[in-house]
C-alpha positions as CSV (number, residue, x, y, z in Angstrom):
1,M,-105.5,33.0,-112.3
2,T,-103.3,33.7,-109.3
3,K,-103.7,37.3,-108.1
4,R,-100.6,39.4,-107.5
5,A,-100.4,41.9,-104.6
6,L,-97.7,44.6,-104.0
7,I,-97.4,45.8,-100.4
8,T,-95.5,48.9,-99.3
9,G,-94.5,48.8,-95.7
10,I,-94.4,45.0,-95.8
11,T,-92.0,44.9,-92.9
12,G,-94.3,46.8,-90.6
13,Q,-96.9,45.3,-88.3
14,D,-99.8,45.5,-90.8
15,G,-97.6,44.6,-93.8
16,S,-96.4,41.3,-92.2
17,Y,-100.0,40.3,-91.2
18,L,-101.3,41.2,-94.6
19,A,-98.6,39.3,-96.4
20,E,-99.5,36.2,-94.4
21,H,-103.2,36.7,-95.0
22,L,-102.8,37.1,-98.8
23,L,-100.5,34.1,-99.0
24,A,-103.1,32.0,-97.3
25,E,-105.6,33.3,-99.8
26,G,-103.4,32.0,-102.7
27,Y,-101.9,35.3,-103.8
28,E,-98.4,35.9,-105.2
29,V,-97.1,38.6,-102.8
30,W,-94.5,41.3,-103.6
31,G,-93.1,43.6,-101.0
32,V,-91.5,47.0,-101.3
33,I,-88.6,47.6,-98.9
34,R,-86.2,50.5,-98.4
35,G,-83.0,48.7,-99.0
36,Q,-81.6,45.5,-97.7
37,A,-80.7,46.9,-94.2
38,N,-84.3,47.5,-93.2
39,P,-84.3,47.2,-89.4
40,H,-87.7,45.5,-89.3
41,R,-87.0,43.0,-92.0
42,S,-87.0,40.2,-89.3
43,R,-90.8,40.4,-89.2
44,I,-91.0,38.8,-92.6
45,D,-87.9,36.5,-92.5
46,R,-90.1,33.4,-92.2
47,L,-92.0,34.5,-95.4
48,L,-88.9,35.2,-97.6
49,S,-89.3,31.9,-99.4
50,E,-92.8,32.9,-100.5
51,V,-92.6,36.7,-100.8
52,K,-90.7,38.5,-103.6
53,L,-89.0,41.7,-102.5
54,V,-88.3,44.8,-104.6
55,E,-86.5,48.0,-103.5
56,G,-88.5,51.2,-103.4
57,D,-89.1,54.4,-101.5
58,L,-92.2,56.6,-101.2
59,L,-89.9,59.6,-101.5
60,D,-88.6,58.4,-104.9
61,Q,-91.1,58.3,-107.8
62,S,-88.8,56.4,-110.2
63,S,-88.3,53.5,-107.7
64,L,-92.1,53.1,-107.3
65,V,-92.6,53.0,-111.1
66,K,-90.0,50.3,-111.3
67,A,-91.5,48.3,-108.4
68,V,-95.0,48.4,-110.0
69,D,-93.7,47.6,-113.4
70,L,-91.7,44.6,-112.1
71,A,-94.5,43.2,-109.9
72,Q,-97.4,43.8,-112.4
73,P,-99.8,43.6,-109.5
74,D,-103.6,43.2,-109.5
75,E,-103.7,44.9,-106.1
76,V,-101.5,47.5,-104.5
77,Y,-101.6,48.0,-100.7
78,N,-100.0,51.3,-99.6
79,L,-99.2,50.7,-95.9
80,A,-95.8,52.5,-95.7
81,A,-95.8,55.7,-93.7
82,I,-94.1,57.5,-90.8
83,S,-96.9,56.4,-88.5
84,Y,-95.7,57.4,-85.0
85,V,-97.6,60.5,-84.1
86,P,-95.0,62.1,-81.7
87,L,-92.3,61.6,-84.4
88,S,-94.4,63.5,-86.9
89,W,-94.0,66.6,-84.7
90,Q,-90.3,66.2,-84.7
91,Q,-90.0,65.5,-88.4
92,S,-93.1,67.1,-89.9
93,E,-91.7,67.8,-93.3
94,L,-90.5,64.3,-93.8
95,T,-93.9,63.0,-92.5
96,G,-95.6,65.1,-95.1
97,G,-93.3,63.8,-97.9
98,V,-93.7,60.1,-97.0
99,T,-97.1,59.8,-95.4
100,G,-98.8,62.4,-97.6
101,L,-97.1,62.9,-100.9
102,G,-95.9,59.3,-101.0
103,V,-99.5,58.3,-101.7
104,L,-99.6,60.6,-104.7
105,R,-96.3,59.1,-106.0
106,M,-97.7,55.6,-105.7
107,L,-100.9,56.5,-107.5
108,E,-98.8,58.2,-110.3
109,A,-96.6,55.1,-110.5
110,I,-99.8,53.0,-111.1
111,R,-101.0,55.4,-113.8
112,M,-97.6,55.4,-115.5
113,V,-97.2,51.7,-115.6
114,S,-100.8,50.9,-116.6
115,D,-102.8,52.7,-119.3
116,F,-103.2,56.3,-118.4
117,G,-106.9,56.5,-117.8
118,G,-108.1,53.1,-116.6
119,S,-105.1,51.9,-114.6
120,R,-104.9,48.5,-116.2
121,T,-102.0,46.1,-116.6
122,P,-100.8,44.9,-120.0
123,T,-103.0,41.9,-119.5
124,G,-106.1,44.1,-119.2
125,R,-106.6,43.6,-115.5
126,Q,-107.3,46.8,-113.5
127,I,-104.9,47.6,-110.7
128,R,-106.8,48.1,-107.5
129,F,-105.3,50.4,-104.9
130,Y,-105.7,50.4,-101.1
131,Q,-104.6,53.4,-99.1
132,A,-104.1,53.0,-95.3
133,S,-106.0,56.0,-93.9
134,S,-106.2,56.6,-90.2
135,S,-108.7,57.5,-87.4
136,E,-106.2,60.3,-86.5
137,M,-107.7,62.2,-89.4
138,F,-110.8,62.8,-87.2
139,G,-108.6,64.4,-84.6
140,K,-110.8,66.9,-82.6
141,V,-113.9,64.9,-83.3
142,A,-117.1,66.4,-84.5
143,E,-119.2,63.5,-83.3
144,T,-118.9,60.1,-81.6
145,P,-118.7,57.5,-82.9
146,Q,-117.0,58.4,-86.2
147,H,-118.2,57.1,-89.5
148,E,-117.3,57.5,-93.2
149,R,-119.1,60.9,-93.4
150,T,-117.7,62.4,-90.2
151,I,-115.7,65.6,-91.0
152,F,-111.9,65.5,-90.5
153,H,-110.1,67.8,-88.0
154,P,-106.5,66.3,-87.7
155,R,-104.4,67.4,-84.7
156,S,-100.9,66.4,-85.8
157,P,-98.7,66.4,-88.8
158,Y,-99.3,62.7,-89.1
159,G,-103.1,63.2,-89.2
160,V,-102.8,66.0,-91.7
161,A,-100.6,63.9,-94.0
162,K,-103.0,61.0,-93.8
163,T,-105.8,63.3,-94.7
164,Y,-104.0,64.4,-97.8
165,G,-103.4,60.8,-98.8
166,H,-107.1,60.0,-98.2
167,F,-108.3,62.8,-100.4
168,I,-105.8,62.3,-103.2
169,T,-106.9,58.7,-103.4
170,K,-110.5,59.8,-103.7
171,N,-109.5,62.4,-106.3
172,Y,-107.8,59.8,-108.5
173,R,-110.8,57.6,-108.2
174,E,-113.2,60.4,-109.3
175,S,-110.9,61.9,-111.9
176,F,-109.4,58.9,-113.6
177,G,-111.7,56.1,-112.8
178,M,-109.0,54.3,-110.7
179,F,-110.2,51.6,-108.3
180,G,-108.8,53.4,-105.3
181,V,-110.2,52.9,-101.7
182,S,-109.2,54.1,-98.3
183,G,-109.6,52.1,-95.1
184,I,-110.0,54.5,-92.2
185,L,-108.5,52.1,-89.6
186,F,-108.8,52.8,-85.9
187,N,-106.0,51.8,-83.6
188,H,-105.0,48.2,-84.1
189,E,-102.3,46.4,-82.1
190,S,-100.5,43.1,-81.9
191,P,-97.3,41.5,-80.5
192,R,-95.6,42.9,-83.6
193,R,-96.4,46.5,-82.7
194,G,-93.4,48.8,-82.5
195,T,-92.2,49.4,-78.9
196,E,-92.6,53.2,-79.3
197,F,-96.4,52.8,-79.5
198,I,-98.4,53.2,-76.2
199,T,-100.0,49.7,-76.0
200,R,-96.7,47.9,-76.8
201,K,-94.8,50.2,-74.5
202,I,-97.1,49.2,-71.7
203,T,-97.2,45.5,-72.3
204,L,-93.4,45.3,-72.7
205,A,-92.9,47.4,-69.5
206,A,-95.3,45.1,-67.6
207,A,-93.3,42.1,-68.7
208,R,-89.9,43.6,-68.0
209,I,-91.0,45.0,-64.6
210,S,-92.3,41.6,-63.5
211,L,-89.0,40.1,-64.4
212,G,-86.9,42.8,-62.6
213,Q,-85.6,44.2,-65.8
214,Q,-87.2,47.6,-65.5
215,A,-88.2,49.8,-62.6
216,K,-90.7,52.4,-63.7
217,L,-92.8,53.4,-66.8
218,P,-93.2,57.1,-67.7
219,L,-96.3,57.9,-69.8
220,G,-98.2,61.0,-71.1
221,N,-101.9,61.4,-71.1
222,M,-103.4,58.3,-69.4
223,D,-107.0,59.4,-69.8
224,A,-107.0,59.4,-73.6
225,K,-109.4,56.9,-75.0
226,R,-109.1,54.8,-78.2
227,D,-110.9,52.1,-80.1
228,W,-108.3,49.3,-80.1
229,G,-108.5,46.1,-82.1
230,F,-106.2,43.4,-83.4
231,A,-104.1,44.1,-86.5
232,G,-104.6,40.5,-87.8
233,D,-108.4,41.2,-88.0
234,Y,-107.9,44.5,-89.8
235,V,-105.8,43.3,-92.7
236,E,-108.6,41.0,-93.7
237,A,-110.8,44.1,-94.0
238,M,-108.2,45.6,-96.4
239,R,-108.4,42.7,-98.8
240,L,-112.2,42.7,-98.6
241,M,-112.3,46.3,-99.7
242,L,-110.5,45.5,-102.9
243,Q,-112.8,42.6,-103.7
244,H,-115.9,44.8,-103.5
245,E,-117.7,45.6,-106.8
246,Q,-117.4,49.4,-106.4
247,P,-114.5,51.3,-104.9
248,Q,-115.6,52.8,-101.6
249,D,-114.0,54.0,-98.3
250,Y,-114.7,52.2,-95.0
251,V,-114.2,52.8,-91.3
252,I,-112.7,49.8,-89.6
253,G,-112.9,49.5,-85.8
254,T,-114.5,47.7,-82.9
255,G,-116.9,50.4,-81.8
256,V,-115.7,50.1,-78.2
257,M,-113.5,52.7,-76.4
258,H,-110.9,52.0,-73.7
259,S,-108.6,54.4,-71.9
260,V,-104.8,54.1,-71.5
261,K,-105.5,53.3,-67.9
262,D,-107.6,50.3,-69.0
263,V,-104.6,49.0,-71.0
264,L,-102.4,49.5,-67.9
265,T,-104.9,47.6,-65.7
266,I,-105.1,44.6,-67.9
267,A,-101.4,44.4,-68.7
268,F,-100.2,44.7,-65.1
269,D,-102.9,42.4,-63.8
270,A,-101.6,39.8,-66.3
271,V,-98.3,39.8,-64.4
272,G,-99.8,40.1,-60.9
273,L,-98.8,43.8,-60.4
274,N,-100.6,47.0,-59.6
275,W,-99.7,49.6,-62.3
276,H,-100.1,52.5,-59.8
277,D,-96.9,51.4,-58.1
278,Y,-94.8,51.7,-61.3
279,V,-96.3,54.2,-63.7
280,Y,-95.9,58.0,-63.5
281,L,-96.9,61.0,-65.6
282,D,-94.1,62.6,-67.7
283,P,-95.3,66.0,-69.0
284,Q,-92.8,65.8,-71.8
285,L,-94.8,62.9,-73.3
286,V,-98.1,64.8,-73.6
287,R,-98.9,65.7,-77.2
288,P,-99.0,69.4,-78.2
289,A,-102.6,69.0,-79.4
290,E,-104.2,65.9,-77.8
291,V,-106.8,63.7,-79.5
292,D,-109.0,62.6,-76.6
293,T,-111.7,60.3,-78.0
294,L,-111.7,58.1,-81.0
295,C,-114.5,55.5,-81.6
296,A,-115.5,53.7,-84.8
297,N,-118.8,53.2,-86.3
298,A,-118.0,50.3,-88.7
299,E,-121.6,49.4,-89.6
300,K,-121.0,49.9,-93.3
301,A,-118.0,47.5,-93.3
302,E,-120.1,44.9,-91.5
303,A,-123.1,45.3,-93.9
304,E,-121.2,45.5,-97.2
305,L,-118.1,43.5,-96.6
306,G,-119.3,41.1,-93.9
307,W,-116.3,42.2,-91.7
308,K,-116.4,42.0,-87.9
309,P,-113.5,41.9,-85.4
310,S,-112.8,38.6,-83.8
311,V,-110.3,39.4,-81.0
312,Q,-111.6,41.3,-78.0
313,F,-109.7,44.0,-76.1
314,R,-108.7,42.0,-73.0
315,E,-107.7,39.1,-75.2
316,L,-105.5,41.4,-77.3
317,I,-103.7,43.0,-74.4
318,E,-103.1,39.7,-72.6
319,M,-101.8,38.3,-75.9
320,M,-99.3,41.1,-76.2
321,V,-98.2,40.7,-72.5
322,E,-97.7,37.0,-73.1
323,A,-95.5,37.6,-76.1
324,D,-93.5,40.2,-74.3
325,L,-92.9,37.9,-71.4
326,R,-91.6,35.3,-73.8
327,R,-89.3,37.9,-75.4
328,A,-88.1,39.4,-72.1
329,S,-87.5,35.9,-70.6
330,R,-85.5,34.9,-73.7
331,I,-83.3,37.9,-73.4
332,R,-82.7,37.2,-69.8
333,R,-81.6,33.7,-70.6
334,D,-79.6,35.0,-73.5
335,E,-81.2,32.6,-75.9
336,D,-81.6,33.0,-79.6
337,E,-85.0,31.4,-80.0
338,P,-87.0,32.3,-83.1
339,D,-90.0,34.6,-82.5
340,Q,-93.3,32.9,-83.3
341,W,-95.5,35.9,-82.8
């Protein structure tokens, strides 16, 4: 029997990769979008012949109930969120409502559509729920590397909201027997990453500067270290979590840290430039409460799910620079060439 999956945030980086992955696995894929004017819908344009879209909003309980009822999914992947940390400081209440309480609304929608206790579809199949948790929940870390039992100390409204979503998923699992899991994903990037995020900001700037389209790049804390991997690898881990016999939470990451300066070095080397000549510190871009060091211990995911990352850090950054060079060159030539990334 063909499995059905419902994805919130399908037009985001992770949502688009996950949709492609599930389609390749033979799933029927449904995506929740916030209206037809979604600015990121172009990420899934090439999939529209295979993906069914339904309108819904994590701020609106009734729309989520309708989406779940229409799709009748076997699996729900909740990827939608306000996920840009600096924006969460500017719109903290909205971040709490979408990124935190939105998880509760989706869990309730699943309960309301399926039977109250066991979360099963009318056909008797249990709806399995995946929550996109974040390494930002660790924040001011208690230990390095971080694993599933490391305590949380979030340092931003985004991290706090993600922590709520993580624990409410665990609560529904323990209280109602729902198959709910959280993937604590460390930073994962790709050519589809939004241009506001640090890695993509750097790779796009390197491409534009090399083509004479940009002069300088302002950045905040360049000493911050992260565990960066490829988003295409990480969506596979999401699916594997929902295939496991028992619902459990997993840390997903590479186990290797790199600094922002490492990203700069690889990105600007790829275009034959020295980043020191173009990048400067802008104090306004420094976070109010910085998260300095995040590094994953993903041994549990490797042992129980058989998951390991396949794309290495240098390969990832160079992939992103190459994609941004193609985009920037296309803009310079004023061509309307379809984006293959």
